Structure formats: structure tokens, C-alpha cells
N, C-alpha and C positions, 0 to 999 in steps of 0.2 A: 513076313512081316510083325515085328516089333512092337510093342505099346512102353512107355513107363511114363507111370504118372511120379515129374521130379519135384523132393522137397529139398527144403535151404534154407537154416537155420537165416532170421534175422537178427543173431546176437552172435555165434559164430561162421558164420556164410561155409560153415559143413553145408554136405549137395548130401543129398540121397539117389537113390532111384529105382523106384520101385515098378516089381516086373508087371504089365497087367495082363496082354499078351505077348509070348514068346512065338518064334518061331511060325505061324500059319500066315495062311495067305488070307486075302480080303474077303474074297466068300467064304470064309467060317465066321470072321468075326456078321459078319450083315453091315447091309451097305447102308444101315440107319446109327448102329451105334457104331461104324468105318466114318460116315461123315463126321460128327459130333467130336471125334478124335482127329482126324483135320483140321476140325474148326476149331481145334481148345477149350470146347463145350465148356461150360465151368462146371452147369451138371454131373455132366458126364462125369465130371474131374475130382468133384463132390461125394461125386456113388461111393468109386474106388476109392477115396484119401478113406471113407469108410465102412467100405466091402469088410466084417471078420473074416471071412472065409482067408476073403487075398492078401489082408495082410498078414496073419495066420503063418500062410504059406511058405511069407516071403521071410518069416523068421524076426515079427513086429514085435513090441510086449503091448496090448492092449493095453489100456489106462482106462478103463471104469471107472472111475471117479467122476469126470470130465462134467461140469455141469451144467444139464440144461434150463429153457426156457419155455415154462408147458405159458400159452396159451387158452384158457376155457370161460367160459359163462360161470355166473355159480351156478350150483351143482343142487337142482329143487327139495328141500328136505324130502323122508321119506326113500321109497324109489327109483333110480337115476340110471341107466343104461348109457354110456360111454366108451364109445367111439372112437381108437386116437389112428390121425395122422399126423404119418411120420415123413418128412423129403430124403430124409437117410437112415440107412439102417442103423441099428443106436442098442447098448448090449449092457445096456442098465434092465434091472428085475423087476418085473412090474410091482413087486413087493414090496422096495424100496420107493417107485416115480408115485404109487398108492399110496402112503402110507407118512406124506410128505406130504399133496398134496393136499390129504383128504382132516393132514391131523392126526390120527391115529398112532400106535407104532405098530408094528408090522403082528406078532404075531395076534393082535387084536383080529384082521385083518379073512382072516380063511372064514369069519363070521359075517365078512361085509359083504362077501362077493362071491360071485354062483362058478365063475373057475376059479375052484382049490389050489387045485394043483396045476397049472398054475404061474400062478404067484413067482415060482421059483427062476424061469423064466427073464430073458432078458422082454422084454413088449418090441411086440412088433405093428406091420401098420396091416393096419385094417383094424388091428384087433376089437374083441367086440365087451366089453366085462358088465354084467348088470351087478348091480348094487345096493344096500339096504344102508337103511340110520342101522347108527350102533345101535336102539332102541329095541327095531327089527330084527325080525328071525333074515337070513339069507336069500334070495330071489331063485326059485332052480328053475331054469329056462333045458332047451337049444343051444 
């Protein structure tokens, strides 16, 4: 069994087939995933469309400057804990996203977060970051 995600350019009508699963059995795919593929489930399609590993394997060039929409409540003054809920994987570095949303330079961030080593990596679903205000020392914790 093969599964493809088919892209079609709205401007020039070019079509590109991204191989999602190749030469495998339905049992190896799993019943839930197979049902999603058979039903052309939009969530499954979007998940594949944003899967960096899958795209790199297919030789696609990833565009990391894609704009994102951030939905959030106002951050309280002082310390704050941020938990990222991402419906699909992204390739946006944590430092870029935080600097943009907090209105600070990226060089300021290591002094504001407890996870300075994670700043150069892409943000991921479920990631938790503890922040301190610019006038306070960074929060330390597990």
C-alpha cells in the first residue's frame, strides 16, 4: 500500500505527490491512521504537510519564515509559565517566537528563561518555558 499527499499549485496547476507511506501493509499503518487516510481526514493531511522529517526525506525545502498566529492571554508581570499548544509541528525556533511575542531582542532571552539551551531549537507541542520579567533574575526549576 502507498499513501501520497497531493499538492497542486493554484497559480500554475503544477502537481507534486509527497510519498507519506510506501510499499507497506495496512497492518503496519495501523487502523486509526489507515481510516484517516481512507477518509481524506484534513487533520491527518495537515499533520503530514507539516512533518519536517517527511518533507526532508522527500527532498522538499522547508520554509522556516512562514508567519504564525499566536493566541494568548496577556502575560502577568513578574514570573510566568508558558505552555505551547501546537496543532501541527513547526520549524520556528523558540528564541525567534519568544522575542517576537515579548517584544525583546533574542540576545536578551537567555536571561529571561529557564531553558536557555532550548532557545535555538524549534518550539514543540507541550513545551513549557518559565519566564521572568526583564527586571528580575531568571526562574530556575525542573
